[in-house]
N, C-alpha and C positions, 0 to 999 in steps of 0.2 A: 675190841672190837675196834680199842683205842690204839692197843701193842700193832696190830694191821695197818690200821693209818701209819700210825708212825713210820712202820717202816718203809712203808708204801709212798711216802714220802720220801725219807729216806735217801730212795734208791730212783726215784723221778727221775732228775738231776744228772745223775748219773748216764738216762739215758737218750740217745739221741733220735728224734725222729729222721727218717728217709721217705722220700715221697719226692714229686714231680708238681710242681702247678707255674702257672703261667707260663715264666719265660726261664725255667730253670727247675732242675732233679739237684737238690740237696740230700748229703750226705749219702750219695748212696754209693753201690759197690759195681761194677763192673761187669754184666754178664754173659755177654756176647761179642764178638767180637770178629768183623767178615771186612774180608780185604777185599775191593774191587778195583778197576784201573780208572775208579774217576775218584777214588778214594777211602775211608771205613766206613764202615754202619758200625753203631754203636748201642749195644740192650744194656740196660738197665734194672736193676732191683726196682727200682719206684714204675709209680703209674704211668707212664708215658700220654696213655689220654688223656691229660687230666692237662695236661700244654695247651696252650693256647696254636701254637704249630701244630700241622701235620705228620705224625711217625708213621703212615702208610700203615699197611694191612701188618707188618711185623713188629712194629713198635718201635722203630730205628729211629736215632738220631745220626746225623750225618757230618761229619767231617769230611769236607771237599778238596781234593786232593793240590785244587790253586789258592788255599788258605795262606797270607801269609806266612804263619805262624807255624804252621802244618807238621813239620819235621818238633816241633816243641811241643802243639796239644795231643801229638799221637804216642810222645816221647813218656808222658807225665803217663796219658791213660792208659798203655802198657803198664808201668808202675802197675797199676791202680792194680789192672786184672790183673798180673800176675803175685800182688803183694795181697789180693785183699783189701784192698786197705779202703776206704770212702773217701768220693771225691763228689764237687759241685760241677755242674755243669751248665754255663749258660747255652741260650738257646734261644734261635731268630724267633719275633714274635705272630708271624704271619708264615700262609707258605710252608714248603716242607722244614722240617729242623734240624737248620742247619747250628752246628757245631759256633759259639762267639769267642769261648773261654773257655778255661775249665781249670778250679781251684782245688790245693789238694792242703789239706791245714793238719800238723803233726798235735 
């Protein structure tokens, strides 16, 4: 029992938890990209229902084409999706879930 507990504790710091809560999705993988006339819709490995904003019927986060950093954010999201690298997304706190910015850590 002590060996199991010690092994579990040693492995725990290496584990990273991915989920959505409040106004962000932390350490999630991009699972779906939907390209539309108004921008892109993003599906993640997190539970978008836990966000303060409304992710809609399909639990998507939106990056609107009019966002001033659209190209940079889209590039980082696409790279994350292609490489399956986890990403951190900040979204609006009310209304539809609009992506404000994204963070990628190595």
